[in-house]
MARSE-614031 format. One record per atom (N, C-alpha, C): residue in three letters; x, y, z. Coordinates in steps of 0.2 Angstrom, whole numbers, padded with zeros to 4 digits, always signed. Layout:
N
AlaXYZ;...
***
This chain:
100
Met+0188+0841+0535;Met+0189+0835+0539;Met+0191+0830+0534;Pro+0195+0825+0537;Pro+0198+0820+0533;Pro+0194+0814+0531;Thr+0195+0811+0526;Thr+0193+0804+0525;Thr+0199+0800+0524;Ala+0200+0794+0527;Ala+0205+0790+0527;Ala+0204+0784+0521;Tyr+0208+0784+0517;Tyr+0208+0779+0511;Tyr+0212+0773+0513;Ile+0210+0767+0514;Ile+0213+0761+0517;Ile+0212+0755+0512;Thr+0217+0751+0511;Thr+0216+0745+0507;Thr+0217+0739+0512;Ala+0214+0734+0511;Ala+0215+0728+0515;Ala+0212+0722+0511;Pro+0214+0716+0514;Pro+0211+0710+0511;Pro+0204+0710+0513;Pro+0200+0707+0508;Pro+0193+0707+0510;Pro+0190+0704+0517;Asp+0193+0699+0519;Asp+0191+0696+0526;Asp+0193+0701+0531;Ala+0199+0705+0531;Ala+0201+0709+0536;Ala+0197+0716+0535;Gly+0195+0718+0529;Gly+0192+0724+0528;Gly+0185+0725+0532;Ala+0181+0720+0532;Ala+0175+0720+0536;Ala+0177+0721+0543;Asp+0182+0717+0546;Asp+0183+0718+0553;Asp+0186+0725+0555;Leu+0190+0728+0550;Leu+0193+0734+0551;Leu+0188+0740+0551;Ala+0183+0739+0546;Ala+0177+0744+0546;Ala+0173+0744+0552;Glu+0172+0738+0555;Glu+0168+0737+0561;Glu+0172+0740+0567;Leu+0178+0739+0567;Leu+0182+0741+0573;Leu+0182+0749+0573;Leu+0183+0752+0567;Leu+0184+0759+0567;Leu+0178+0763+0569;Val+0172+0760+0567;Val+0165+0763+0569;Val+0164+0761+0576;Glu+0165+0755+0578;Glu+0164+0753+0585;Glu+0168+0757+0590;Glu+0174+0758+0589;Glu+0178+0762+0593;Glu+0178+0770+0592;Gln+0173+0772+0588;Gln+0171+0779+0587;Gln+0177+0783+0584;Leu+0181+0779+0580;Leu+0187+0783+0576;Leu+0184+0785+0570;Ala+0179+0782+0567;Ala+0176+0784+0561;Ala+0168+0784+0562;Ala+0165+0789+0559;Ala+0158+0789+0559;Ala+0154+0784+0555;Cys+0158+0783+0549;Cys+0155+0778+0544;Cys+0161+0776+0540;Val+0161+0769+0538;Val+0166+0767+0533;Val+0163+0763+0527;Asn+0164+0766+0521;Asn+0162+0763+0515;Asn+0167+0758+0513;Arg+0164+0752+0511;Arg+0169+0746+0509;Arg+0167+0744+0502;Phe+0172+0743+0498;Phe+0170+0741+0491;Phe+0176+0737+0488;Pro+0175+0732+0484;Pro+0180+0728+0481;Pro+0184+0731+0476;Cys+0190+0729+0475;Cys+0195+0732+0470;Cys+0200+0726+0469;Thr+0203+0727+0463;Thr+0209+0723+0462;Thr+0215+0727+0462;Ser+0220+0726+0466;Ser+0226+0730+0466;Ser+0232+0726+0463;Val+0236+0730+0459;Val+0242+0728+0455;Val+0247+0732+0458;Tyr+0253+0728+0461;Tyr+0258+0732+0464;Tyr+0264+0727+0464;Arg+0270+0731+0466;Arg+0276+0727+0466;Arg+0278+0726+0473;Trp+0280+0720+0475;Trp+0282+0718+0482;Trp+0287+0713+0482;Asp+0293+0715+0485;Asp+0299+0710+0485;Asp+0301+0709+0478;Gly+0301+0714+0473;Gly+0303+0713+0466;Gly+0298+0709+0462;Glu+0292+0707+0464;Glu+0288+0704+0460;Glu+0281+0708+0459;Val+0278+0707+0454;Val+0271+0711+0453;Val+0266+0706+0455;His+0262+0709+0459;His+0256+0705+0462;His+0249+0708+0460;His+0244+0703+0459;His+0238+0705+0458;His+0233+0702+0463;Asp+0231+0706+0467;Asp+0227+0704+0473;Asp+0220+0707+0473;Glu+0215+0703+0475;Glu+0208+0706+0477;Glu+0209+0709+0484;Glu+0206+0715+0484;Glu+0206+0719+0491;Glu+0200+0722+0491;Val+0199+0726+0497;Val+0193+0730+0498;Val+0196+0737+0499;Val+0193+0742+0497;Val+0195+0749+0499;Val+0190+0751+0504;Leu+0193+0754+0509;Leu+0189+0757+0515;Leu+0189+0765+0515;Leu+0184+0768+0515;Leu+0184+0775+0515;Leu+0181+0777+0522;Ala+0185+0779+0527;Ala+0183+0780+0534;Ala+0182+0788+0535;Lys+0176+0790+0536;Lys+0175+0797+0538;Lys+0176+0798+0545;Thr+0181+0803+0546;Thr+0183+0804+0553;Thr+0184+0812+0554;Thr+0187+0814+0559;Thr+0188+0821+0561;Thr+0196+0822+0561;Asp+0198+0828+0561;Asp+0205+0830+0562;Asp+0208+0827+0569;Glu+0203+0828+0574;Glu+0206+0826+0580;Glu+0207+0819+0581;Ala+0203+0815+0577;Ala+0203+0807+0578;Ala+0208+0804+0573;Tyr+0210+0808+0568;Tyr+0213+0805+0562;Tyr+0220+0801+0565;Asp+0224+0804+0569;Asp+0230+0800+0571;Asp+0229+0794+0575;Asp+0223+0794+0579;Asp+0221+0788+0583;Asp+0219+0783+0578;Leu+0215+0785+0573;Leu+0213+0780+0568;Leu+0219+0777+0564;Val+0223+0781+0562;Val+0229+0778+0559;Val+0233+0773+0563;Thr+0234+0775+0570;Thr+0237+0770+0574;Thr+0233+0764+0575;Arg+0227+0764+0576;Arg+0223+0758+0577;Arg+0223+0754+0570;Val+0223+0757+0564;Val+0223+0753+0558;Val+0230+0749+0558;Glu+0235+0753+0559;Glu+0242+0750+0559;Glu+0243+0744+0564;Glu+0239+0745+0570;Glu+0239+0739+0575;Glu+0235+0733+0573;Ser+0230+0734+0569;Ser+0225+0729+0567;Ser+0226+0726+0560;His+0229+0730+0556;His+0230+0728+0549;His+0234+0722+0548;Pro+0233+0717+0544;Pro+0237+0711+0543;Pro+0243+0712+0539;Tyr+0244+0718+0535;Tyr+0249+0719+0531;Tyr+0255+0723+0535;Asp+0261+0721+0533;Asp+0267+0725+0536;Asp+0267+0732+0534;Val+0265+0734+0528;Val+0265+0741+0526;Val+0258+0742+0523;Pro+0253+0744+0528;Pro+0246+0745+0525;Pro+0246+0752+0522;Cys+0241+0752+0517;Cys+0240+0758+0513;Cys+0235+0762+0517;Ile+0237+0768+0520;Ile+0233+0773+0523;Ile+0234+0780+0520;Glu+0229+0783+0517;Glu+0230+0789+0514;Glu+0225+0794+0517;Arg+0227+0800+0517;Arg+0222+0805+0520;Arg+0220+0810+0514;Phe+0213+0810+0513;Phe+0210+0815+0509;Phe+0206+0820+0513;Glu+0207+0826+0511;Glu+0203+0832+0514;Glu+0197+0833+0510;Glu+0191+0834+0513;Glu+0185+0836+0510;Glu+0186+0843+0508;Thr+0183+0845+0502;Thr+0183+0852+0500;Thr+0176+0855+0501;Asp+0171+0850+0501;Asp+0164+0853+0502;Asp+0160+0847+0505;Val+0156+0848+0510;Val+0152+0843+0513;Val+0146+0846+0515;Leu+0140+0842+0515;Leu+0134+0844+0517;Leu+0134+0846+0525;Asp+0132+0851+0527;Asp+0133+0853+0534;Asp+0129+0848+0539;Ser+0124+0845+0537;Ser+0120+0840+0541;Ser+0124+0834+0542;Phe+0128+0832+0536;Phe+0132+0826+0537;Phe+0138+0828+0541;Ala+0141+0833+0540;Ala+0147+0835+0545;Ala+0145+0835+0552;Glu+0139+0838+0554;Glu+0137+0838+0561;Glu+0136+0831+0563;Trp+0133+0827+0559;Trp+0132+0820+0561;Trp+0139+0816+0562;Arg+0143+0817+0557;Arg+0150+0814+0558;Arg+0153+0816+0564;Asp+0153+0822+0565;Asp+0157+0825+0571;Asp+0154+0823+0578;Gly+0148+0821+0578;Gly+0144+0819+0584;Gly+0146+0811+0585;Glu+0147+0808+0580;Glu+0149+0800+0580;Glu+0156+0799+0582;Val+0161+0803+0581;Val+0168+0802+0582;Val+0170+0805+0588;Arg+0173+0801+0592;Arg+0175+0804+0599;Arg+0181+0808+0598;
***
């Protein structure tokens, strides 16, 4: 099952996390601060962001991506998929029951 790695501005990150769980596209979203250094329009930027780790299912992943793209304030949001290699069975069962 996948985990979606998403970065966002701090104020938008809280709303995105809530939205994904409320709409049952993720069972849980961990949110933690980070500083991102990147090049945009030929300039190097240093921005405070949050990283969201959204625990979802294969079936819901594409809908989660679509919803993030619709709701995210960036023109080009960072959304990356990571596959779990080992997960506690009881957690997997809970996650699967929480995601539509």
